[in-house]
N, C-alpha and C positions, 0 to 999 in steps of 0.2 A: 240437542239436549238428550238426556237419557231416555231411551225408548220405554214405552209403556210396559212392554213385556219384562224388561229388566227391573222396572220399578215394582211390578206385581210380585216378582220373585223376592225382591229385597223386603217388601212389606210382609210377605208371607213368612219369610225366614225370621224377621224381627219379631213378629207376633208369636211365632212358635217359641222363640227363645224366652220371651217374656212370660208366656204361660208356663214353660218348663221351669223357669226360675221360681215360680210359686209352687207348682205341682210336685216337683221332684224332691222337695225338701223333706217330705214325709211320705213314704210309701204306704203308711197306715191310714191315710186320709179316708180312702174308700171303705176300709174295714171298720173304721170308727164312726162313720157318718151318722149312725143312729145312736151312738153312745155319747160319751162326754166329748167336749171340745179338746183340742190338743193341749190346752193348758188346764184342763180339769173343769172347765165351765160346763154347766148343764145346759140343755137346749133352751131353757127359759132365760138364761143369762145373756145379756147383750153388753159387751165390753165397750164402755164409752170413755175410754182413756186414750192416751198416746195419740197416734196418728188419726184415729177415728174422731177423737175429741177435737183435734185441730181442725179437721174438715168441718165439723158441725159449728165450731166457733166462727170460722171464716164464712160459712154460709149465713150465719146470723148477722154478721156485720154487713154482708152484701145485701141481705134482704132489707135491713133497716136504713141503709144509705138512701139518700135522695137521688144521687146521680148513679151512673153506671160504674160500679166499683167491683174489682176482684181482689181477693185477699188470700195470702198464704200465711199460715201461722206455724210457728215452731214452739210448742208449749214449754220446751226446755232448751237450754243451750246445746248446740252441736247436733240437732236433729234435722237440720236441712240435709238431705241425702246427696247433695251435689258438691262439685269442686268449688263453685263460687256462686254468687247471687244471681248472675245471669242465667246459669243453668237451672236454678230454682224458678226464676221468673218465666222460663219457657213453658212451664206447666199451665200457665194462665192462657185462656183463649185469646188469640190474636197476637200473642207475643212470640217472636222468633229471634234467634240469637246468631251472631257471627262469632266464629272461633279464631283464636290465635294460639298456636302451639297446642292444639287439642283442648283448650279451655275456652269457655265462653268469655268474650271480651265486651261486646256491646249488644244492644237489643234494638229491634224494630217492633213497633206496635201498629197493628192494622195496616201494614204495608209502608209505614213511614219510618225512616231510618233514625239513628241515634241523634242526629242534629235536630230532630223534631220532637224529641222527648226530654222533658225536664225531670231531674232527680232531686229530691229533697231528703236530707239526712236529719232526723230528729226535728222535722218541721222547717228546715232551712235549705234553700236551694244551694247546690254545690256542684263543682266539677272536679273530677279526678282523672288525670291523664297519665298514660304510660307509653312505652315504646313497643315496637314490634318489627317483624320482618317487612321488607319493602312490599312483598306480595300481600301482607296482612294489613297494609295501610301505613306502616312506619310509625313515626311519632305523631301522636294525637295533638293537633294544634287547633282543634275546633271546640264546639260547645258540647259534643257528645261525651257521655260518661263511660269510663272504662271500669267495668265491674270487677275485673280480675285484680284490681289493686287491693281489695278487701277480702278478708276471711269471712266466709258465710256465718261462722259462729258468733260474730259480733252483733247480729241482729236477730230478733225473734218475731218480726212482723214485716211483711212486704205487701204494699197496697198499690194497685194500679188504678188510677182514676181516668176513665176514658171519656168522660164528659166534663165540660168546664162549668165552674160556678164563679160568680163575681168575687167570692171570698177567697178564692185560691189564685195564687200568683199566675200571671200570664206567661206565655213563652212556649206553649206546647201545642202542636197540631195533632200529635198522636196520643200522648198520655202524660200524666204526671205520676211519677213513681215515688212513693214514700218508703224510705227505709227507716225503721224505728228500732233502736236499741232498747234493751230491757230497762225498766224502772223499778225501784224497790217496792213501791206501793202497788205494783201490778200483782204481786204474789199474796196468796192468802196466809201463808205461814210467816211467822215473825222472823225466822232465820232459815235461809236456804243456802246450801252449798251444792254445786253441781259441776261436773266436768267430764272430760273424755280424753282418752289417749288412744291413738291409732297408729298403725304402721302401714304405709302405702307401698305398693309394689306395681311397677309397670313392666309388662312383658316384652316391650321393645327396648327400653333403656336398661332393663335388668337391674334397676336401682330400687333400694328400700329407703323410704323417707318417713320421718316422724311427723306427727300432727297432734298438737295438744290444745285443749281449751278448758277454761275454768271460769266459774262465776261464784261470787259470794254476795248475798243480799241480807240486810238486817233492817227491821223496823220495830218501833216500840209497841208496847201492848195495845195502845189506843189507836195504832195505825195512822198517826199524824206526822211521824218523822221516820225517814228511812234513808239508808245509804247502800249503794250497790257498786261493785267493781267487777269487771270481767276482762279476760285476756285470751288471746289465741296466738299460737306460734306454729308455723309449719315450714317444711322444706319440700321441694319437689324437683325431680330431675326428669326433664322431658326430652325425648329424642324424636326427631321428625325426619323422615327420609322419603326420597322419591325422585321424580323427574320434573323438570321445568323447561320452558322454552323462551321465556321473556318475550312472549307474543309470537305471532307469525306475520310475515311481510311478503309482498310480491317479489318474484324473482327479478323484475325489471328495475327495482329501486336500488339506491346506493351504487350506481354504476353498472348494475347487472352482472351476470356471470361472464367469465372469459369467453371470447368468441370461439375458442376451440372446444367448447362444451358439446357433449353428445348426449341427447336424451331421446330415446325411441319415440317416434311419432311427432317430433317437434323440431323446427329449425331454430337456429340461434336467435333469429329475430323474434320468433314466437315466444321463446323462453323469456326474452328480455323485453317484452312489451311494457311500455311505460304506463302507469296508472293515470287515467283522466282525472283532472282536478275535481270534476263534479261527480265522480264515482260511477259514471255511465258504463265503464268497461270492467269494473272490479270483479264481477262474477266470472269473467273469462280469463282472469290472470292466474298464473301458477303461483301458489303460496308455499312457503317453506318456513320451518322454525328459525327464529332470529338467532337464538343462542341455545342450541340443544345441549343439555347438561344433566348430570346427576348431582343430587343435593343431599347433604346430611347436616342437619342443624341440631344443636343441643342447647337447652336452657336449664340453668341451675338457679332456682328461685327460692328465696327466703321471704316469709311474710310474718310480720308481728303486728298485732292489733290490740289496743287497750280501750276500754270504755269505763266511764264512771258517771254516777248520777246521785244527786241528793234531792229529796223531796221533803217539803215541810208544809204542814197545814196548821198554822198557829190558831186558826179558828175555823168554824164551819163555812165561813164566807171567803177564806183566803187560802190560796195554794201557790207555793213557790217551787219551781223546779230549776235546777242547774245541772247541765250535762256536759260531758267532755268526751272526745273521741280522738284517738291517735292511731295512725296506721303507717307502717313502713314496709315497702316491698322492694327487694333488691334482686337483680337478675344479672347473671353472667351468661352471655349468649355467644355461641360459636357457630359460624356457618362455613362449610367447606364445599367447594365445587370443583368439578372437572368439566370443561366446556370447550366448544368450538366457536370462535369469535368472528371468523371471516364473513359469515353470512349477514352480519349487522354492520360491518365496517364500510365506510365510504372511501373514496380516493383511490389512487393507483395501487396502494398496498392493501386494499380491502377486498371486497367481493369480486371485483373485476379481475383479480389474479386467480381466483378459484375456478377450477375446471370440473365440470360434471362429466364423469366417465361412464356412468350408467345410472338408470333411475326408472321410477314408475310413478305415474300421476293417476290418482283415483278419480272417481266421478265428481268429487267436489273440488277438482283442480288443485289437489294437495300433493306435493312431492313427498309421498309416504315412504319411498325407498330411494336412496341415492348413494353413489360412491363418488368420492371427490379427491382431487389432488390440489396441492398448494393451499392448504387450509391452515389458518393460524389457530393454535390450541392454547389453552390457558388452564392453570390450576390457581384457585383463588381461596384465600382464607380471610374471613372477616370476624373480628372480635368486638363485641359490645359489652360494656358494663354500664348499667343504668339503675336508677332507683326512683321511687316515688314516695315522698313524705307528705302525709296528709294529717292535718289536725283541725279540730273544730271545738269551739266552746259556745254554748248558748244558754240563755236563761229565759224563763217565762213566768209571768205573774198573772194569776187569775183572781179577780176580786169582785165579790158581790156587794154592790153599794146599797141595794135594797132587794126586796123580794122580786122586783120586776126589772131591775137594771144592773147590768154587769159590765165590767171593763176588763180588758186583757192587754198585756204588753209583752213584747218579745224583742230580744236583741241577741245577735249571734255574729260570730266571725269564723271564717274558715279559710284555710290556705292549703293549696296543693302545689308541690314543686316536683317536677320531673327533671332529673339531672343525669345526663349521659356524658361523663367526662372522657369516656373512651368509646370511639367508634372508628376502628382502624381496619383497613383492608390492604393486604399485601398480595402480590401475584407473581407467578413465574410464567414465562411464555415459551412457545415453540412455534416458529414461523415456517410457513410454506411446507407443511407436512403432507405426505402423500398417503393414500389408502384409507382415508377416513370414510365411514359409512354410518347411516342410520336406517332403521327398518321399523315402520309403524304398522306393517301389514297384518301382523298377528294381534297386536294390541295397540289401539290408537291412543291410549293414555300412558303407556310405558313402553318405549321402543327398545330394541336391541341396538346398542351403539358399539361400534368397533373403532378404536382410536387409530389403528394402523401402525402403532409403535408401542413400546413398553413404557407406560406412564409411571412405573415404579422405579425407573432408573433416573437418578438426578442428572446424569449426563445428558439426558434428552430435553432438559429444560434450561432456559436462560433468563437473565434479568437485563433488559436492554433499555437504555435511556431513550425516551421518546415513545416507547411502547408499553413498558411495564409500569403499572400503577403503584403508588403508595398514597392511599387516601387517608387523611387524618381529619376527622370531623367530630365536633363536640356539639351537643344540643342541650338546651335548657328551655323548659316551659313552666311558667308560674301563673297560677290563677288564685286570686284571693277575693273573698266576698265579705262585705259588711252589710248586715240586714237588720233593719229595725221596723217593727210593726206596732201600731196602736189601734185598738178597736173597741167597739162597744156593742152590747146587745140589749134591746129594750122589748119587753113583752107588751105589745100594744093592746092585745085583747086575747080572749080565749082562742087559741089556734093560730095566732099571728105574732110573729117576732120580727123586729127590724134589727138588722146587723149593719154595721158601717165601720169604716176604718181608713187609715192612711198608712203608706209604706214609703220607706226610703231605702234604696238598695244601691250600693256602690260596688262595682265589679272592676277589677284590674287584671289585665292579661299581658304577660311579658314573655317574649320568645327570643331566643338567641341561638345562632348557629355559627360555628367557627370552621373555617377551611384553610387550606394552604394558600399562600400568596400566589403561587404559580400553578401552571398546569400540573395535574397529578401524575402525569407521565414523565415529568422532569425529575428523575430519580437516580441518575447515574447508571453505569454499566458495571456488572460484577463479573469476575473471572469464574470459570467452571469450578474451581476449587472452592471459591466463596459460595457459589450456589449450592454445591453439595453439602456444605456445612450449615446451610439455612433451610434444609428440608427435613421433614419428618415422615416416616411411613404411615399410611392411613389405610384402613381395612376395606374401603369401598363404601357403597351406598348403604347396604344393610348389614355388612359384616359377613354376608354369604359369599363364599369364594366364587360362586357362579358370576358375580358381578365384577370380580377382579378387585384390584386395589390401585392406589396411586400415592405418590408422595404429595405432601402439602407444604406450603411455605410455613416456616416456623416464625410466628410473630415475635416472640421474645428474642429470637436470634437477630431479627431485623433491628429490634430496639437496641440490643447490646452491641451489635457489630456496626450498624450504620448510624445509630444515634438519631432515629427518625423523630423522637420526641424532644429534641434539643431546642426547638423553636429558634433555629439559627441557620446560618449559611455554613455548611460543612464541606469537607473534601472527601470525595469517593473516587479512588483510583485516579487522582489528578484532575477531577472535574469538580467545580464548585456546584453544590446542590443546595437549593433553598428549601428548608423544611420549616420556615416561619409560618405561623397561622395568625389570623386576625383575632383581635380582642373585640370588646363590645363597641368600641369606637370604630365602626366599620369604615366610615368615610376616611378616617385618618390612618387606619392601620392596615388596610388591605386595598391596594390600588385596583385590583380586579373585581372586588366586591361580589364574588360569586355566591356568597351566602346572604346577600342583602335582603331578599324577600322573607327569609326566616329569622330576621332580626328586626324587632320593633315592639311596639306596645299599643294597647288599646285601653282607654278608661271609659267606662260606661256607667252613667248614673240614671237610675229609673226612679221616678216619683209617681206614686199611684194614689188615687182616691177611689173608694168603692162603697156601694151600698147594696143590700140584699134583703129581700123580704122572704122569710120562711113561713109556710102556712100548712095547716092541716084541718080539713073540714070533712063533713060527711054529707053526701048527697044521695038520697034514695038508697041507702044501705051500702053505698060505695064510699070508702074513705079515700079522699084525694089530698095528697100532700106534695110539697115541692118547694122550690125556691125560684126567685126571679130577681135579677139585679143588673147593675151596670158597673163597669170598671173603666176608669180613665187612667191612662198612663202616658207620661212624657219621657222619652228616651233621649239622653244627651250622650253623644259619642265623640271622643277625641282619639284619632288614629295617628300613629307615628310609624314611619318606615323610611326606607331608602330608595330613591329613584336613581336609575342608571342612565348616564349619558356619556358616550365615548369612554366607557370603562371606568368612570368616576362615580362614586356613590354620593348622592346629595340627600341630606336629611329633608323629609317632607312631613308636615303636620296638617291634618285636615280635621275640622270641627263641623259637626252637624247635629241636628236634632229633629225629632218627629213625634207626633202625637197619635194616639189611637183610642177610640171609644169602642168598648167591647161589651155588648149586651149578652146576657145568657139567661136560660131558663131550664129548669128540670121539673118534670111532673111525674108523680106516681099515683096510679089508680089501683087501689086494693079492692078487688071484687070479693075476696074471701081471705081468711088467714093463709090459704094455700096458693092463691093465684093473684098476680099483679101484672100491670103493664106500665112500662116506663117510656117517657118521651123527653128528649133533650134537644135544645137548639142553642147555638152560641156562635158568636164571631170571635175568632181566635187568631193569634199571630205566633210566628217563630222568627226571632231575629237572625240576621245573616250569620253564617259561619265566621269565626274569628279570623282564621287565616285568610279568608277571602276579603276581609276589610282592610288589609294592609295597603297603604298607598304606594308601596314600592314594587319592584320587580326583580326577578332573579333568572340568570342564565345557567342552565345545567348543560354543559357542552363536553361530551365525551365521545370517543370513537363509536360507541354503540348507541348513543342516545343524545339528540340535540333538541332541547325544549326550553322555551322562554315562558316563564310563569309571571303573570301580571295581576296585581290586586285591584280592588275597586271599593274605595271607602264610601261611595255613595249608593251602595246597595240598599234597597228597601227591604223591610221584613216580608216574609211570606205570609200572606193573609188567606184565611179560609172561613167559610161558613159551614158549620157542622150540624148535621141532623142525625139523631139516634132514636130508634124505636125498638123496644124489646118486650118480650113476654116471659115471665118466670112462673113455673109451677113447682111448688114445694110439696110433692105428692106423698112424701113419707118423711119421718124423722131422718135428718142427715141426707136427704135426697133432693135432687133438683133436676128439672128439665127447662132449659132456657134457650130462646132463639132471639137473636139481635140483628137488626138491619141498620146500616149506617151509610152515610154519604158525606163527603167532604168536597165542597166546591172551592177548589184552590184557585185564587185569583191571579197571583203573580208569584211564580216559583223562582226564588233565587238559587243560584248554584249551577245554572246551565253554563257549560263551557263551550267556547268557540275555538276551533283549531284552524289555523291558516298557515300554509307553507310560505315562508318569506325568506329570500336569500339572506344569508348571514351578513353580508357586507352592506345590507340596508338597515341594520339594527343600530349602527353607531358604536359598535364595540371594536377594540383593536383587532386587526385581522390576524395577529399572531396567536390569539386564543384558538383560532381554527387551524391555522397552518402548522402550529407547533404540535398538533395532534394528528397530522397527516390528512386534514380535511381541506377541501377546496374553499377559497374565500366566499364563493357564492353557494355553498352547501345550503339546501333548504332547511329551515328551522321551524319547528312547530310552535306557534304562539298560542298560549292558553290564557284566557281571562274569564272571570265570572261576571255574569250579567243577570238582570231580572228578566227571565224568560216568560213565555206564556204559561198560563195555568191549565187547569182541566178538572174533571170530576173524578173522584175516587169513590168507588162503591163496593159494598161487600156485605157479608152476613156471617154470623157466628152461631154455632150450635154447641150448647154446653150441657152435658149429661153427667150427673153424679148420683150414684145409687148404692146405698148400703143394703146388701142383700139379706136382710134379717128374716125374710119370709121363707128362705130355703131351709131344708131339714138339717138337723144335726150341726156338725161343725161348719157346714157350708154357709150358715147364717152369719158367720164371722167374716165373710168375704165382702168386698166392696169394689166399685168401679168408678173411676173418674175418667171422662173422655170429652174431648172437644175438637171442633173442626172450624176453620176460618177460611173463607174465600174472599179475596180482594182483587179488584181490577182498577187500573188507572192508566189511561193512554194520554200522554202529554206531547207537546210539540217541542222538538229539539232542532238546533242547527243541523243542516244536512252534512253529508260527507265533504271534508275539506272546508267546512264552514259555509258552504254554498247551499242556499235554499233552506227548506224546512221539512223535517220528517216527523212522523208520529211513532211513538214507542212507549214502552212501559216506564213507570216511575222507577228511578234507581232504588235499589235495596228492597223492592217490593216482591214478595213471593206470593203468587196467586193462591197457593194452598199451604196451609199449616195445620198440623193435627198432633194431638197428644193423647195418650192413653195410659192409665195406671190401673193395674189390678192389685188389690191389697187384701191381706188376711191379718186379723188381729184378735188374739185372745189373751188370757192371763199369762201365757208362757211365750208365745211367738208373735212376732210382728214381721210380716213378709210384704215386700213390694217389688213389682216389676213395672217398668215404664218404657214407653216408646215415644219418641218425638220425631216428627217428620217436617221438613221444610223443603218446599219445591225450589227450583232454581230461580235466580234473580239476576238482573243486570246491575253492574256498577257504573257503567258509562254507556252512552248510546249516541248514535249519529255522529255529529262533529266532535263529540267528546271521546269517541273511541279512537284508537291509535293505529298507525301503520296500515291504512287503507282497509280497515275492518269495520263492520257495521255496529258491533257492540262488544262489550267485555262484561263478564259476569262469573257467577259461581253456580255449579250444578247442584242438584238436589242432594239431601243428606238425611239419613235415618240413624238416630242414636238410641241405643238400648242400654238401660241401666237397671240394676236390681239391688235390693238390700235385704238382709236378714237380721233380726234382733231376737235374742233369746234372754228372757228375764230370769236371771239366776235367783234374785230376790226382788222385793219391791223397790230396792234402791240400786240394784246392780244389773246391767244388761251387757251381754256380749254381742258384738256386731260384726257383720261381714257385708261389704258393699262392693259392687262392681260397676264401673262406668265404661261406656263404649265397648260393650261386650262383643259386638260384631266387627270391631276394628275398622270402623267406617273411615273412609278417606276424605280428605279435602280435595275437591276437584274444581279448579278454576278453568275457564274457557275464554276463547275470543272468537268473535264472529258468529253469525247465525248458523254456520256450519259446525259449530261446537269443536273448534280446534283446541287441543290441550294447551294450557298455559302452565298449570301446576297440578300435580297429582301426588299427594303426600299421605303417608300413614303415620299415626302417633302411638299405636299400641293400645292395649287394654289396661285399665287402671283398677287396682283392687286395694281395699282397705280392710284391715283386721284390727279390731279394737275392743275397748270396754268403755261404757258410759255409766255414770253414777249420779244419783241425786239424793240428798239427805235434807 
């Protein structure tokens, strides 16, 4: 992992940039420190508006809550300073984010990943999914929520509930996140119109993109009826460049290197030592990158979001709310690669043909420098077009039947549909090329690669049947929820309230993937003249001439010339080529059924009953309040998928049900208005990931990767017993010092993967699926399935410090600090290397250390903010879940620095400048405990220049 010295340098640099973002805005700060504030405020004035007011409002909600709650408020639309909601949530203690294309995509809370966090929109559980790069997780087919679907301007309140109550729906081990859109009766004024217009610029993509948001709210004079509408639209052009390896593997796998190889200090036998099945000799093997390559990705994203709300209070005892939300995100994604394939290929035409001419192995047994002959080269172009459409409608009735008894009802429906009609990859190849080399000695994250020929010359590339791919894949994922709730509240006596209710929730998940009938390398052979006509010059990794350039396959040329989208059998230079793809009837339409595990559906019905007693009493001058209750839930699941036998897809349906009793308790002891202690205890569950519940299986068999994925519809939910203890000291207005301790005793963790190398000819598939791609019939295949593994204890603590520095002299009294730090540790048991034995390792997606700091200044004229977010490295798979004879796969630490400036021209008009990722932080994925690079990409710095108004 990254060394402590490098980390200290990065932290120091990031802190310096944050401070400078505040301090250098006005050189006159020091000169005016004893005079007026920057906006004309006298030293006696404390500005409690804007961001400062949002902090105080959020603190008030946190203090009054019974459970452990953190809140972010945006008092007006468009005031969240981040690209999306995930980036705003990372400011909360214990919340860390994972990024895709430089934007926050998903969150982890207290070390637990997105599958363990439930998200509610306007009070209703929802799932929103989208696509991404293979390295970023690809298409989301799980329960995790993709926050990059929504514009942040659609919501004005984010709440993270870290402890459970019987009255809140089950399903979370980490937290329940509430996203709340604005409501008309939230505003004091009868009429409100607000909006923003910004222009975004990225210094890597060199693109300017617009971003607009607006809100209109009206209510009558009596405040009993109101209507609100809001909207947001934006485009963004993201460029992502760098180096990747598609993992590292031992030299002795895939047939080993050619016997004529020469590597100083090693014999051919030592080079090609085979890995032991139990991992006993893995530390002594020589490792090399599987597919060393340069990458350039671009994303053109358009987002539209609309919200609406109507509130009506026909009497003092009745309130009716109806809300709607619509969001549409559309992306065009282009990935270009130049790569060396031989090092991952099996069979006589694979790595065994490649000769090492020279090289150097470092102390970690990594082939960091090598010169090779007979290497197969490839240029690859992948084009995706996908969209996510989300809509939700919900209504709520609150009715007081008497002074002591109230009822409430809620009904809502939401639907999220991810649709990717285009995911197409075309390639050109160059076989048995000499003089290829890589050199990681000066930079282990970004090597110097010499291709040994001119990749800009189309004559150096070929399109060869049986070698060159045409991949045509389509994906759909649909999630829809129906939620109904009915509850009541009864004031039993002074300081005691009984709440109770029942819920019915119906969730449906449907996924579909389409692929070609035949092997993707069955694509015909093109003449040199045809190849030349199907290439386009490309400027290289970063556009810097130092990296050189290369031609790339022209997808539209393949479509126009070869008719790859015809869904038919066509003729290419006298050869019949099958470009047919399967439809939803997998069993009937695709005899190979390679997309079977990603085609299926799940219906889940949850029926719950609960009761909860809320109380508040005083004992010896200490106010004790809290809640205690029980939740009962029955889950009924029907899973449908396709099982594979001898290459034939057979529909399979599995039904099951299970029940859970979930007690919970939260206590708050207020020793004074400034100091309180909280305690929480709860039994909680998270249901298994949706993709893992499929009863089917799928074979992904390519020259570079052979994996059989198998589902398990009998997975049990992950159960845990949570304990939380915290102390909070509100030592000054708008200020807080809090310390929290937490422990989660995880009983049975679902999601553990077993990997076993099984000869392909023992799986029951037609042997031609392997032999058509140059693979031996007995080539080892990695079998992956999800099981209920052992659990373990997760422990940690949080420190939360917020201070409005109004005790300082002059304008410095307008400064404020928000800072937090979280430490989490969890060691769990995993299947060992090759699926043999058991090893202990960290929980996946868990970062031991996360920290956030914000320094802000606010007066009548200026609003300044600088923020730093740090997330330490984390593993994504461990033990038997890691691939290619490696011990783990993960992501290295990251530090992100953001800043914003607001200048109030009038009370209604503000000019804004915002900057994200100011240090141009890279995404750095690794494999193995030796920290071998898998992906190292940069995204550029993002700036926004705009205006915000409110009337």
